[in-house]
C-alpha positions as CSV (number, residue, x, y, z in Angstrom):
1,X,-81.2,106.1,-185.0
2,X,-81.1,102.2,-185.1
3,X,-78.2,100.5,-183.9
4,X,-76.5,98.3,-187.0
5,X,-77.4,94.6,-186.4
6,X,-74.9,93.3,-189.4
7,X,-71.8,94.8,-190.5
8,X,-69.7,93.4,-193.4
9,X,-66.6,95.4,-194.5
10,X,-65.2,94.0,-197.6
11,X,-65.9,90.8,-197.0
12,X,-64.9,88.2,-198.9
13,X,-64.0,84.5,-198.6
14,X,-62.8,81.4,-200.3
15,X,-63.8,77.8,-199.7
16,X,-61.1,75.0,-199.5
17,X,-60.3,73.7,-202.9
18,X,-62.3,70.5,-202.7
19,X,-65.8,72.6,-202.1
20,X,-64.5,75.0,-205.3
21,X,-64.1,73.7,-209.0
22,X,-61.9,76.7,-209.6
23,X,-60.5,77.8,-206.0
24,X,-62.3,81.1,-206.9
25,X,-63.9,83.2,-203.6
26,X,-67.5,82.4,-202.9
27,X,-67.8,86.1,-201.9
28,X,-65.7,88.9,-202.9
29,X,-65.2,92.1,-201.5
30,X,-68.9,92.6,-199.9
31,X,-69.8,95.5,-198.0
32,X,-73.5,95.3,-196.2
33,X,-74.9,97.3,-193.8
34,X,-78.3,95.8,-191.7
35,X,-79.5,97.8,-188.8
36,X,-81.6,96.4,-185.8
37,X,-84.9,95.0,-186.7
38,X,-84.8,95.0,-191.0
39,X,-86.1,92.1,-192.4
40,X,-83.6,91.4,-195.6
41,X,-83.7,88.7,-198.0
42,X,-81.1,87.1,-199.8
43,X,-82.0,86.1,-203.4
44,X,-79.9,85.0,-206.2
45,X,-79.0,81.6,-208.4
46,X,-77.2,78.8,-206.7
47,X,-73.8,79.0,-205.9
48,X,-73.8,82.8,-205.8
49,X,-72.6,82.5,-202.2
50,X,-75.8,83.2,-200.3
51,X,-75.4,80.0,-198.0
52,X,-71.4,81.6,-197.1
53,X,-73.3,84.9,-196.5
54,X,-75.7,83.0,-193.9
55,X,-72.6,80.8,-192.3
56,X,-70.6,84.3,-191.6
57,X,-73.4,85.8,-190.3
58,X,-74.5,83.0,-188.0
59,X,-70.2,82.5,-187.0
60,X,-70.2,79.1,-188.6
61,X,-67.9,81.0,-190.8
62,X,-64.9,80.6,-189.7
63,X,-66.1,78.5,-186.4
64,X,-66.9,75.3,-188.1
65,X,-66.3,75.6,-192.0
66,X,-62.6,76.2,-192.9
67,X,-61.3,78.8,-195.7
68,X,-59.5,82.2,-196.2
69,X,-61.8,85.0,-194.9
70,X,-60.6,88.6,-195.7
71,X,-62.3,91.6,-193.9
72,X,-64.6,92.2,-191.2
73,X,-67.6,91.3,-190.0
74,X,-69.9,92.9,-187.2
75,X,-72.4,91.4,-185.1
76,X,-74.2,93.3,-182.8
77,X,-72.0,95.7,-183.0
78,X,-68.9,93.4,-182.3
79,X,-66.0,92.3,-184.0
80,X,-66.9,88.7,-185.0
81,X,-62.8,88.1,-185.2
82,X,-63.4,88.4,-180.9
83,X,-66.6,86.5,-180.5
84,X,-66.1,83.1,-179.0
85,X,-68.8,80.2,-180.4
86,X,-71.1,80.2,-177.5
87,X,-71.2,84.0,-177.8
88,X,-72.3,84.1,-181.7
89,X,-75.1,81.4,-180.6
90,X,-76.7,84.1,-178.0
91,X,-76.4,87.1,-180.6
92,X,-77.7,84.8,-183.9
93,X,-80.1,82.3,-184.2
94,X,-80.1,79.3,-187.2
95,X,-82.8,77.7,-188.9
96,X,-81.9,75.2,-191.7
97,X,-83.8,73.9,-194.5
98,X,-84.3,70.7,-192.9
99,X,-85.5,71.6,-189.2
100,X,-85.6,68.2,-187.7
101,X,-81.2,67.4,-188.5
102,X,-80.8,69.5,-185.2
103,X,-83.8,67.9,-183.4
104,X,-82.1,66.1,-180.2
105,X,-85.2,66.2,-177.1
106,X,-87.8,63.7,-176.8
107,X,-90.6,66.8,-176.3
108,X,-91.7,69.8,-178.0
109,X,-90.7,71.6,-174.9
110,X,-87.4,70.2,-174.2
111,X,-86.4,70.9,-178.1
112,X,-87.4,74.8,-177.3
113,X,-85.4,74.5,-173.4
114,X,-82.2,73.0,-175.0
115,X,-80.1,75.7,-175.9
116,X,-81.4,78.0,-173.6
117,X,-80.4,75.0,-170.7
118,X,-77.1,74.2,-172.5
119,X,-76.1,78.4,-172.1
120,X,-76.2,77.6,-168.2
121,X,-80.1,79.7,-168.1
122,X,-81.9,79.2,-164.5
123,X,-84.2,76.7,-164.8
124,X,-87.2,79.8,-163.6
125,X,-85.8,81.8,-166.7
126,X,-85.7,78.8,-169.1
127,X,-89.1,77.9,-168.1
128,X,-90.5,81.3,-168.2
129,X,-88.9,81.7,-172.1
130,X,-90.3,78.8,-173.2
131,X,-93.6,79.2,-172.4
132,X,-93.6,82.7,-173.9
133,X,-92.2,81.2,-177.1
134,X,-95.3,78.6,-177.1
135,X,-97.4,81.3,-176.8
136,X,-95.9,83.6,-179.6
137,X,-95.7,80.9,-181.9
138,X,-98.8,79.2,-180.8
139,X,-97.4,75.8,-179.8
140,X,-99.6,75.3,-177.0
141,X,-101.4,72.0,-177.6
142,X,-98.1,70.4,-179.0
143,X,-95.3,70.9,-176.2
144,X,-95.7,67.3,-174.8
145,X,-95.3,66.0,-178.8
146,X,-92.1,64.3,-179.7
147,X,-91.2,66.9,-182.5
148,X,-90.1,64.2,-184.9
149,X,-94.0,63.6,-185.6
150,X,-95.0,67.5,-185.8
151,X,-95.7,68.2,-189.4
152,X,-93.6,69.9,-191.9
153,X,-95.0,73.4,-190.8
154,X,-94.7,72.9,-187.2
155,X,-91.3,71.4,-187.4
156,X,-90.4,75.0,-188.7
157,X,-92.0,77.0,-186.2
158,X,-90.6,74.6,-183.5
159,X,-87.2,74.9,-184.9
160,X,-87.6,79.0,-185.3
161,X,-89.0,78.6,-181.4
162,X,-85.9,76.6,-180.3
163,X,-83.6,79.3,-182.3
164,X,-85.1,82.2,-180.2
165,X,-84.4,80.4,-176.7
166,X,-81.9,82.2,-175.5
167,X,-83.1,85.5,-177.4
168,X,-80.9,86.5,-180.0
169,X,-81.5,89.9,-182.1
170,X,-80.9,88.1,-184.9
171,X,-81.8,85.1,-186.9
172,X,-80.9,83.6,-190.0
173,X,-82.8,81.1,-191.9
174,X,-81.7,79.4,-194.5
175,X,-83.9,78.0,-197.5
176,X,-86.7,77.5,-194.9
177,X,-89.8,76.7,-197.3
178,X,-88.2,74.0,-199.2
179,X,-89.6,71.4,-197.5
180,X,-93.1,73.2,-197.1
181,X,-96.6,72.7,-198.5
182,X,-98.8,75.9,-198.7
183,X,-100.1,75.3,-194.9
184,X,-96.5,75.3,-193.3
185,X,-95.9,78.3,-195.5
186,X,-98.8,80.0,-194.0
187,X,-96.9,78.9,-190.5
188,X,-93.7,80.1,-191.8
189,X,-94.8,83.6,-192.4
190,X,-96.9,83.9,-189.4
191,X,-94.5,83.2,-187.0
192,X,-91.6,85.9,-189.3
193,X,-93.8,88.4,-188.6
194,X,-94.2,88.0,-184.9
195,X,-90.8,88.0,-184.7
196,X,-90.5,91.1,-187.2
197,X,-92.8,92.7,-184.8
198,X,-90.8,91.9,-181.7
199,X,-88.0,94.0,-183.5
200,X,-85.9,91.0,-184.4
201,X,-83.0,91.1,-187.0
202,X,-84.0,89.0,-189.9
203,X,-82.4,87.4,-192.5
204,X,-83.8,84.8,-195.2
205,X,-82.0,82.9,-197.3
206,X,-84.5,81.4,-200.3
207,X,-85.0,80.8,-203.8
208,X,-88.8,80.8,-203.1
209,X,-89.9,84.2,-202.7
210,X,-93.8,84.2,-203.1
211,X,-94.6,84.3,-199.3
212,X,-91.9,87.2,-198.6
213,X,-92.7,90.2,-200.0
214,X,-95.6,91.9,-197.4
215,X,-92.5,90.9,-194.9
216,X,-89.8,91.5,-196.5
217,X,-87.7,95.4,-195.9
218,X,-85.5,94.8,-198.9
219,X,-84.3,92.2,-201.3
220,X,-80.8,91.4,-201.8
221,X,-79.5,90.2,-205.1
222,X,-76.5,88.1,-204.6
223,X,-74.4,86.8,-208.1
224,X,-71.2,85.5,-208.2
225,X,-70.1,86.0,-204.9
226,X,-71.2,89.8,-205.6
227,X,-73.9,92.0,-204.2
228,X,-75.3,93.5,-207.6
229,X,-78.8,94.7,-206.8
230,X,-81.1,95.4,-204.2
231,X,-85.0,95.5,-204.6
232,X,-87.8,96.8,-202.4
233,X,-90.4,94.7,-202.3
234,X,-92.7,96.9,-204.5
235,X,-89.6,97.3,-207.1
236,X,-89.5,93.1,-207.0
237,X,-93.0,92.6,-207.6
238,X,-93.3,95.2,-210.4
239,X,-90.0,93.1,-212.4
240,X,-91.2,91.6,-215.7
241,X,-91.0,88.1,-216.0
242,X,-88.3,88.3,-218.6
243,X,-85.9,90.8,-216.5
244,X,-86.1,88.1,-213.6
245,X,-85.3,85.3,-215.8
246,X,-82.4,87.2,-216.6
247,X,-81.3,87.5,-213.2
248,X,-82.5,83.6,-212.4
249,X,-84.9,83.9,-209.5
250,X,-88.2,82.7,-208.9
251,X,-91.3,84.9,-208.7
252,X,-92.6,86.8,-206.1
253,X,-96.3,86.2,-207.3
254,X,-98.2,83.6,-204.8
255,X,-99.5,80.4,-206.8
256,X,-102.2,78.1,-205.3
257,X,-104.2,75.0,-205.6
258,X,-107.8,75.1,-206.5
259,X,-109.0,71.7,-206.9
260,X,-107.1,70.5,-209.7
261,X,-106.0,73.7,-210.9
262,X,-103.2,75.9,-210.3
263,X,-104.1,79.6,-210.2
264,X,-101.8,83.3,-209.6
265,X,-103.1,85.4,-207.1
266,X,-102.1,88.6,-208.9
267,X,-100.3,89.9,-211.7
268,X,-100.2,87.3,-214.9
269,X,-97.1,86.4,-216.1
270,X,-97.9,87.0,-219.6
271,X,-94.5,88.2,-220.8
272,X,-93.1,84.4,-219.7
273,X,-93.7,81.6,-222.5
274,X,-92.6,79.3,-220.1
275,X,-95.9,79.6,-217.9
276,X,-99.8,79.4,-218.3
277,X,-102.5,80.6,-216.6
278,X,-104.0,77.6,-215.3
279,X,-101.9,74.3,-215.6
280,X,-104.4,71.8,-218.0
281,X,-106.4,68.7,-216.1
282,X,-106.4,65.3,-216.9
283,X,-107.8,62.6,-214.3
284,X,-108.8,59.5,-213.7
285,X,-110.3,57.9,-217.2
286,X,-109.3,61.0,-219.3
287,X,-106.2,58.7,-220.8
288,X,-107.7,55.4,-222.2
289,X,-108.0,57.0,-225.8
290,X,-104.2,57.8,-226.2
291,X,-101.4,55.8,-227.5
292,X,-100.7,53.3,-224.5
293,X,-102.0,53.5,-220.8
294,X,-98.5,52.5,-219.2
295,X,-100.0,52.7,-215.7
296,X,-102.9,52.0,-213.8
297,X,-104.0,52.2,-210.2
298,X,-107.6,51.0,-209.6
299,X,-109.3,51.4,-206.0
300,X,-105.6,51.8,-204.7
301,X,-105.3,52.6,-201.0
302,X,-102.3,53.1,-200.0
303,X,-100.5,52.5,-196.4
304,X,-99.8,54.4,-193.3
305,X,-102.3,57.7,-194.2
306,X,-105.2,58.0,-192.5
307,X,-106.6,60.4,-194.1
308,X,-110.8,60.1,-194.9
309,X,-110.0,61.5,-198.7
310,X,-108.2,58.3,-199.8
311,X,-109.9,56.0,-199.6
312,X,-109.2,55.2,-202.9
313,X,-107.0,56.3,-205.8
314,X,-107.9,55.5,-209.4
315,X,-106.0,57.3,-212.2
316,X,-104.3,56.2,-215.6
317,X,-101.0,57.6,-216.5
318,X,-100.1,57.0,-220.5
319,X,-96.5,56.7,-221.8
320,X,-95.1,60.2,-222.1
321,X,-97.1,62.1,-219.4
322,X,-96.1,64.1,-216.9
323,X,-98.6,63.8,-213.9
324,X,-97.9,66.1,-211.0
325,X,-98.9,64.3,-207.3
326,X,-100.1,67.2,-205.2
327,X,-101.3,67.9,-201.9
328,X,-100.3,69.0,-198.2
329,X,-97.5,67.3,-196.2
330,X,-98.6,64.3,-194.7
331,X,-101.5,63.4,-197.4
332,X,-99.3,60.1,-198.8
333,X,-97.2,61.7,-202.2
334,X,-94.3,59.8,-201.1
335,X,-96.1,56.8,-200.0
336,X,-97.7,56.4,-203.0
337,X,-94.7,56.5,-204.9
338,X,-93.4,53.5,-202.3
339,X,-96.3,51.8,-203.2
340,X,-95.9,52.3,-207.2
341,X,-92.4,51.5,-207.3
342,X,-92.7,48.5,-205.0
343,X,-91.0,49.5,-201.9
344,X,-94.2,49.3,-200.1
345,X,-97.2,47.0,-200.4
346,X,-100.9,48.5,-201.1
347,X,-103.3,47.6,-198.5
348,X,-105.5,47.0,-201.0
349,X,-106.6,48.1,-205.0
350,X,-104.9,47.4,-208.0
351,X,-101.5,48.8,-209.8
352,X,-101.8,47.5,-213.1
353,X,-98.5,48.2,-215.8
354,X,-98.9,48.1,-219.6
355,X,-102.4,46.5,-218.8
356,X,-101.0,43.5,-216.5
357,X,-101.1,42.5,-212.7
358,X,-97.0,42.7,-211.9
359,X,-95.9,41.1,-208.5
360,X,-94.8,44.3,-206.1
361,X,-91.3,43.3,-206.3
362,X,-90.7,43.6,-210.1
363,X,-92.4,46.9,-210.3
364,X,-89.4,48.7,-209.4
365,X,-88.2,47.5,-213.5
366,X,-91.0,49.7,-214.9
367,X,-91.2,52.7,-212.1
368,X,-88.2,53.8,-210.2
369,X,-88.8,56.1,-207.3
370,X,-86.3,58.9,-206.4
371,X,-87.3,60.0,-202.9
372,X,-86.7,63.3,-201.8
373,X,-84.6,62.2,-198.8
374,X,-81.9,60.9,-200.7
375,X,-79.6,63.7,-201.3
376,X,-76.7,61.6,-199.4
377,X,-77.1,58.3,-201.2
378,X,-74.5,58.5,-203.8
379,X,-72.1,55.2,-204.6
380,X,-69.6,56.3,-206.4
381,X,-66.2,57.8,-206.5
382,X,-66.8,60.6,-209.1
383,X,-69.9,62.1,-210.8
384,X,-69.3,60.3,-214.1
385,X,-69.0,56.9,-212.3
386,X,-72.3,57.7,-210.5
387,X,-74.1,58.1,-213.7
388,X,-72.1,55.0,-215.2
389,X,-73.6,52.5,-213.0
390,X,-77.2,52.5,-214.6
391,X,-76.3,54.1,-218.0
392,X,-75.3,50.8,-219.6
393,X,-75.0,53.4,-223.3
394,X,-78.8,54.1,-223.4
395,X,-78.4,57.8,-222.8
396,X,-75.3,60.0,-223.8
397,X,-73.8,60.9,-220.1
398,X,-71.9,64.1,-221.5
399,X,-75.2,65.6,-222.9
400,X,-77.1,64.6,-219.6
401,X,-74.1,66.3,-217.6
402,X,-74.4,69.8,-219.5
403,X,-78.5,69.5,-219.5
404,X,-78.3,69.9,-215.6
405,X,-75.4,72.2,-215.7
406,X,-73.1,69.5,-214.1
407,X,-70.5,69.3,-217.2
408,X,-67.6,70.6,-215.4
409,X,-68.1,68.8,-212.3
410,X,-67.7,65.1,-214.0
411,X,-64.2,64.3,-211.9
412,X,-65.8,65.7,-208.8
413,X,-66.3,63.1,-205.7
414,X,-70.0,63.8,-204.9
415,X,-69.4,64.3,-201.6
416,X,-67.4,68.0,-202.5
417,X,-70.8,68.6,-204.3
418,X,-73.0,71.5,-203.1
419,X,-76.6,70.0,-202.2
420,X,-78.1,71.3,-205.0
421,X,-75.6,69.6,-206.9
422,X,-76.0,66.3,-205.8
423,X,-79.7,67.0,-205.9
424,X,-79.3,67.5,-209.9
425,X,-76.5,64.2,-209.7
426,X,-79.1,61.8,-208.3
427,X,-81.8,62.8,-211.1
428,X,-79.4,62.4,-213.6
429,X,-78.3,58.9,-212.3
430,X,-82.2,58.3,-212.0
431,X,-82.8,59.6,-215.8
432,X,-80.1,56.8,-216.8
433,X,-82.0,53.9,-215.2
434,X,-83.9,52.1,-218.1
435,X,-87.2,52.3,-216.2
436,X,-90.0,53.8,-218.8
437,X,-91.6,55.8,-215.6
438,X,-90.1,57.5,-213.0
439,X,-91.5,59.1,-209.7
440,X,-89.7,61.7,-208.5
441,X,-90.3,63.5,-205.0
442,X,-89.7,67.0,-204.5
443,X,-87.2,67.1,-207.1
444,X,-86.8,70.7,-207.1
445,X,-86.6,71.3,-203.2
446,X,-84.5,74.5,-202.5
447,X,-83.5,74.9,-206.4
448,X,-83.2,78.2,-207.9
449,X,-85.4,79.2,-211.1
450,X,-82.5,78.5,-213.8
451,X,-81.9,75.0,-212.8
452,X,-86.2,74.3,-212.0
453,X,-86.6,75.3,-215.8
454,X,-83.3,72.8,-216.7
455,X,-85.5,69.9,-215.0
456,X,-88.7,70.9,-216.2
457,X,-86.8,70.8,-220.2
458,X,-85.3,67.4,-219.4
459,X,-88.5,65.9,-218.8
460,X,-89.9,67.1,-221.3
461,X,-87.3,65.9,-223.9
462,X,-87.6,62.2,-222.0
463,X,-91.6,62.2,-222.7
464,X,-90.9,63.2,-226.2
465,X,-89.1,59.3,-225.8
466,X,-92.5,58.0,-224.7
467,X,-90.9,58.3,-220.6
468,X,-93.6,58.8,-218.3
469,X,-92.9,61.4,-214.9
470,X,-95.0,61.5,-211.7
471,X,-93.8,64.4,-209.7
472,X,-94.5,64.8,-206.0
473,X,-94.2,68.2,-205.4
474,X,-95.3,71.4,-203.4
475,X,-93.4,73.9,-206.2
476,X,-96.2,75.3,-208.0
477,X,-93.9,77.3,-210.1
478,X,-92.6,73.9,-211.0
479,X,-95.3,72.3,-211.8
480,X,-96.7,75.4,-214.1
481,X,-93.2,75.3,-215.8
482,X,-92.8,71.9,-216.6
483,X,-96.8,72.0,-217.6
484,X,-97.6,69.3,-215.7
485,X,-100.7,67.5,-215.4
486,X,-102.8,67.6,-211.6
487,X,-103.3,64.6,-209.5
488,X,-104.4,66.7,-205.8
489,X,-104.4,64.1,-203.4
490,X,-105.6,67.3,-201.0
491,X,-105.4,67.9,-197.6
492,X,-104.5,64.6,-195.8
493,X,-102.5,64.6,-192.8
494,X,-100.5,62.0,-190.1
495,X,-98.2,60.1,-192.8
496,X,-95.6,58.2,-191.2
497,X,-93.7,59.2,-195.1
498,X,-94.7,63.0,-195.6
C-alpha cells in the first residue's frame, strides 16, 4: 500500500484581520490524504482557500505567513509542527505563478544548483543532480544562459528544475500556467509528466484546467475554505457547461489558435450561451465601413521584436471594437501596446488616431495601457480613493466596484487585497480614465471563471458606449467569452518585452 505523502486532519486556518474582509477562516476543517506519487489538481473560485492550502503543504504557513492554525498537517508522514524550515524545503519543492520572482543566479546552471548548495550538499552530488535535471527537463542548450532571458515556458521549466534540486518527494505549483502561451503550456505539461513518471507527488493549484486532465489523478474542488467535491479526470470532462459555470471553474477542454480563429479540440460548448465554436474574424481594412475608425496602424514596425513575421503591422480599430491581440510569448504583444499608447517609439510606420497623426507623447490621452506587470502599482490608501484618482464623475464608482466584485472592499488598503482583487482594482481604475480606448495586457492572468466573465461583461458594457479595447492575451477561453475579434501576431520570439 502506498505511503501517505500529505495528510491534513481537521485543518483550519484564519489569516490576520488585514488579509480578511470579515475575519472568517480561509480553510475550515479540511481532511485530506494524498498518497505518494499522486497528481492532484486543486481548483475552485478565487478566495476559496487554494493558495492557503498550498502554503500549508509547503510550510509557508505557519513559518512565513502568520495566522491561527488548527488541526494537524503531516508531510511524508512527519508532523509539520515538528519540522524546521529547512526540513520543509527538503521535503517539498515550490513553484509560483511568476517563476522569475525567485531567480537569484546569473546562469541557468547556477539557478538550479543554488538550493542544493544552500542546503550544504557536496559539490559532486550537486553537479550530478543539476546535470540530471538539465537532461530530464531538456535544458541542455540553455545552461549558460541568464535565466531572465529565457522564454516564459523555459523559465517555468527552470523554476521546476530548481525546486527539484534537493530531490523533494513533493512539488507544489501555484497557478503555473497563468503567464504561459500555448508552447509554454506544452513545456510545462511535459515537465510535469516527467516528474509524475519519477513517482513524485504533485499538487497543482490552478484555474486553467485544459492542460491537466491527461496528467491528474483527481481534481479537488475547494469553495469557501471547504473541500466540496472531488472529480476524476473523466468526471470533470463529462460535466456540462452549465454545471461548470455553477461551480465557477474553467473549462477542461483544449483550445487552439488556428490562423485568426480559435477552435475547440474535442467536445463543443453546445450548452453555454457564453461561447461560440469559432471567434469571428475581422482584420486589416475590414472596418472602414463602420461608424468611425478610432485607431489605425499602417505598416507599423515596433522595437525590440526580432521576428521576421512582424516587418509591418496594419490594422484598424473602430469605436466600440474588442480586438484580441494573440500570439506566442515574445511576439511583441506588450510592446505593441506600449507603442500605441506612446510609452515607446515605433521604428517606422504610422499610428493614426481619429484619422490624424498624433505625436507620441499625446497618444496616452487616446489610448491607456494597463500592463500585466502592474499588479503592485496602486497609488492610494483605499480602494475607493484609487478609483477616484481618475474618476472625475464620468463613471459611477459604486456600480463599477459591484461589476468587478469589489463592492465590499472599498475601504480596504490596496496592499491588503489578494492578487486577483488588486488585478481587478487596477482594471477598474483604468476604466475610470477618460481615454476612448484601452490596451489591456493579460487582464485575466490567474483569474477564475466568474471573474473572467465579469471582465468580459464589463468590456461589452463599455463598448456599447463607443469605447474600444485591445487585449493582449494567452487566455483563449477569455477571448471566446468576450467575443474578441482576433489579430494573431504569430510565433515571434526574443522580445525584451514579452
